[in-house]
N, C-alpha and C positions, 0 to 999 in steps of 0.2 A: 159163216152165215150168209144166207142169201138175202139180198137188199131189193127192196122195191124200187123201181124207177117212176118217180113222180112225173106227171104231166104238169104243164105250166098251169093248167087250170085247177088241178088237185091242190097244186102249192098255193094259188091264189085263194082257194076256199078256206086254207088253214091260217092265212094271214091275220084276220081278226082274233083267232083263238091265240095265236103266238103273240099277237100285241099284248092281250089280257094276261098271258103267262109271263111276258117280260115285265109288264107293270108289277105283277104280284113279286117276282123275283127281286125287282129294284125296291119295293117297299120292304120286304123281308131283310135285304142286304143293308137298307138305310137304318132299319132297327137295329141290326147287329152292329153296325159301326157307331150308333148313339150309345148302345150299352158298352162297347169296348172303350169309348171315350171316358164314361164313367169309370170303368175298371181302371184306367190309367190314372185318374185322379185319387182313386183309393190306393192304388200302388204307390204313387207319389207320397201320399200322406203316411202309409203303415210299411210299405216295402214288403218282405216276405211275412210279415206278422199278421197281414190282412188274411192268410190263410188258416190262421189259428182260430179255433172255435171259440175261444174266450174273448176275442177281439170285439169291440162293440159295433164295428162295422162289417164283421164277418157275414151276418145275415144278408146285407145288402150285396156285398160281394157274390155270395152263392146265388142270389135272384139274378143278377146281371149274368153270370156264368151260364145259369140255366136258360135265360132268354136267349143268349147268343147261340148256344146249343141247339134250342128249339128252331130259332130262325134259319140256322145252317141246315137241319133237317128238312124244313119246309122247302128250302131252295132245292135240295137235293131231290126230294120227292118230285117236285115240279119238273125238274130236268130229266129225271128218269121216266116219269109217267106221261108227261105232255110232250116232251121233245124227242129223247131217244126211243121211248116206247112206241112212237109213232113212225120210227125208221127216219127221222130227221137227225142231221148231224149238228152238233153243238161244238162250234170250232173253238180252238185257243182265242181267248178274249170275248167269246160270245157272251158271257154274263156281264162283263163291263160294258160292252158296246151294243148289246142286244142283237147279235147276230145268229142266224141259223142258216144251215144249208140243206137243200132238198136234194138227194141224189137223183140223178136220172141218166139216161143214155142219149148220145148224140153221135151220129155217124160212127157207130160200132165201138164207142167208148164211153166210159163213165166220166159224168162232168157233174159240178154242182150247181144248182139254181140257188142263188145267194139272195137273202133278204135281210134287211137291217130295221130295227124298230123305227117306226115313224114313217117308213115308206109305205104308201097306200097299196102296193102290189109288188110282186117279184117282177124286177126289170133287169136283173144282171145275172151272170153266170161266171163260173171260173173253172179251170182246169182242177182236177183233183189235187194236185200239187202247186197250184196257183196262188191260194189264199185270197184274202181281201184285195190286196195290190194288184191281182190279175183279173178282178172284176171287169167285165165286158157287158156292154148293153145286149139284151137279147134282140134279135131281129126278127122280122116277120117271117123271114124265110126259115128260120130255125124252129119256129113255133111247131109246125107241122112235121117236124123231124124229131122231136124231143119224145122220149119214152117209147119209141118204136120197138127197141129190142129189150123187152121185159121179160124174156122167157129165161128163168133161172137155169135151165140147162144149157143155155147158150151163153150167158153172160158171165164172165169172170169178174166178180166184184172185190178181188182180192187188193185193188189199189185203194179202196175206200178205207179211210183210217177212222172208223168209229165202230 
């Protein structure tokens, strides 16, 4: 699959939308967690019997299961459509920490522009295999050199892991 190399300006234009998406993801994850806690109470009370249809709390159990399933579906849709569907990488720990990576090129290689929820703009980058710990500040010198090599015929994007 050919990847798009984001300019810093393009990535920063998407920051408000990524903030909204991460807020929605957090809301649905919190809702799923609350329903899961209620399921744990029902499980402590009834054990396996909670799954039996004649159990007086079975309907409540099913309601919580459905709510969890729906919250997980919404999160998956958000990630697929709003993040991955835009060519943005969602790294390991992205959901928990509100992280996304915008692929770009710099000096003939692919790198990631790294944004974390709450940051007003994209200010960091890291190597494709560097991860969050490898984040470095984007310098003024870099800005003009980002995404210059966005010709799919020239760029080998096989190092990108999404």
